[in-house]
C-alpha positions as CSV (number, residue, x, y, z in Angstrom):
1,M,78.5,-21.5,-34.1
2,Y,80.3,-21.8,-30.8
3,A,82.7,-19.7,-28.4
4,V,85.3,-20.7,-25.9
5,V,84.7,-18.5,-22.7
6,E,86.7,-18.1,-19.5
7,T,85.3,-17.7,-16.0
8,G,86.3,-18.8,-12.7
9,G,89.9,-19.8,-13.9
10,K,88.3,-22.5,-16.2
11,Q,87.5,-22.5,-20.0
12,Y,84.0,-23.6,-21.4
13,K,83.1,-24.4,-25.0
14,V,79.5,-22.9,-25.4
15,A,76.9,-22.7,-27.8
16,V,73.6,-20.6,-27.8
17,D,70.8,-22.0,-25.5
18,Q,73.4,-24.3,-23.8
19,K,73.0,-24.7,-20.0
20,F,76.1,-25.2,-17.9
21,S,77.4,-24.7,-14.4
22,V,80.6,-22.5,-13.5
23,E,82.3,-21.4,-10.4
24,L,80.1,-19.1,-8.2
25,L,79.6,-15.6,-9.6
26,P,78.8,-13.7,-6.4
27,E,77.6,-10.5,-8.1
28,A,75.3,-12.4,-10.3
29,E,71.6,-12.7,-9.1
30,A,69.0,-15.2,-10.6
31,G,67.4,-13.7,-13.7
32,S,70.3,-11.3,-14.4
33,T,72.6,-11.1,-17.5
34,V,76.4,-11.6,-17.4
35,N,78.9,-10.9,-20.2
36,L,81.6,-13.7,-20.4
37,P,85.1,-12.9,-21.9
38,C,85.7,-14.7,-25.2
39,L,88.9,-16.5,-25.9
40,M,87.9,-17.9,-29.3
41,F,84.9,-17.9,-31.6
42,S,83.9,-20.2,-34.7
43,D,81.2,-20.5,-37.2
44,D,80.8,-21.6,-40.6
45,K,82.5,-18.5,-42.4
46,Q,85.3,-17.6,-39.8
47,T,87.3,-18.4,-36.8
48,L,88.5,-15.7,-34.5
49,I,91.2,-16.1,-31.8
50,G,93.1,-13.7,-29.5
51,A,92.6,-10.0,-29.9
52,D,90.0,-10.6,-32.6
53,A,87.9,-12.8,-30.4
54,A,87.8,-10.2,-27.6
55,K,85.5,-8.3,-29.8
56,V,82.9,-11.1,-29.6
57,S,80.2,-10.7,-27.0
58,V,78.8,-13.6,-25.1
59,K,75.8,-13.0,-23.1
60,A,74.4,-15.5,-20.6
61,K,71.4,-15.5,-18.3
62,V,71.9,-16.5,-14.6
63,L,69.4,-19.3,-13.9
64,E,70.3,-20.2,-10.3
65,S,73.0,-20.3,-7.7
66,G,73.6,-23.2,-5.4
67,R,75.8,-25.6,-4.0
68,G,77.0,-29.0,-5.5
69,K,76.8,-32.5,-4.4
70,K,78.5,-33.2,-1.0
71,L,82.2,-34.6,-1.1
72,N,83.2,-36.7,2.0
73,I,86.6,-36.6,2.6
74,F,88.2,-39.3,5.0
75,T,91.8,-39.6,5.9
76,Y,93.4,-41.9,8.4
77,K,96.8,-43.2,9.2
78,A,97.0,-47.0,9.8
79,K,97.7,-48.5,13.2
80,K,97.9,-45.0,14.7
81,N,94.0,-44.3,15.6
82,V,94.1,-41.1,13.6
83,R,90.9,-40.3,11.8
84,K,89.8,-37.3,10.1
85,R,86.3,-36.8,8.5
86,Q,85.6,-33.7,6.5
87,G,82.9,-32.7,3.8
88,H,82.7,-30.1,1.1
89,R,80.0,-28.5,-1.1
90,Q,81.3,-26.4,-4.0
91,P,79.2,-23.2,-4.7
92,Y,78.2,-22.8,-8.4
93,T,76.2,-20.6,-10.6
94,C,74.1,-22.2,-13.4
95,L,74.0,-20.2,-16.7
96,Q,72.3,-20.4,-20.1
97,I,73.9,-18.8,-23.2
98,T,71.4,-16.4,-24.6
99,G,73.5,-14.9,-27.4
100,I,76.9,-14.7,-29.3
101,T,77.4,-11.7,-31.3
102,V,80.4,-10.4,-33.3
103,G,81.3,-6.7,-32.9
104,K,83.3,-4.7,-35.2
């Protein structure tokens, strides 16, 4: 059984007890539970898409929030003595899927 959920403008294929990182969810604190919108659901008996999949409830527990690995960006223009160094750390929220339930 799996579901396709959308958060942070990205889609993720998830199953129960799976851990994964998504874009930062600012309202979510560690230990809280969030509901993710479902785009598709599939198991051995049925496959639901679109409006039928909207009835599926995907619950996830927030494990932690943090910042990812640092990316170093270095740009330069050859023979012009122009150099620019920049860094970036993307914030993320780590989730664990606790349940996928199909509602009527």
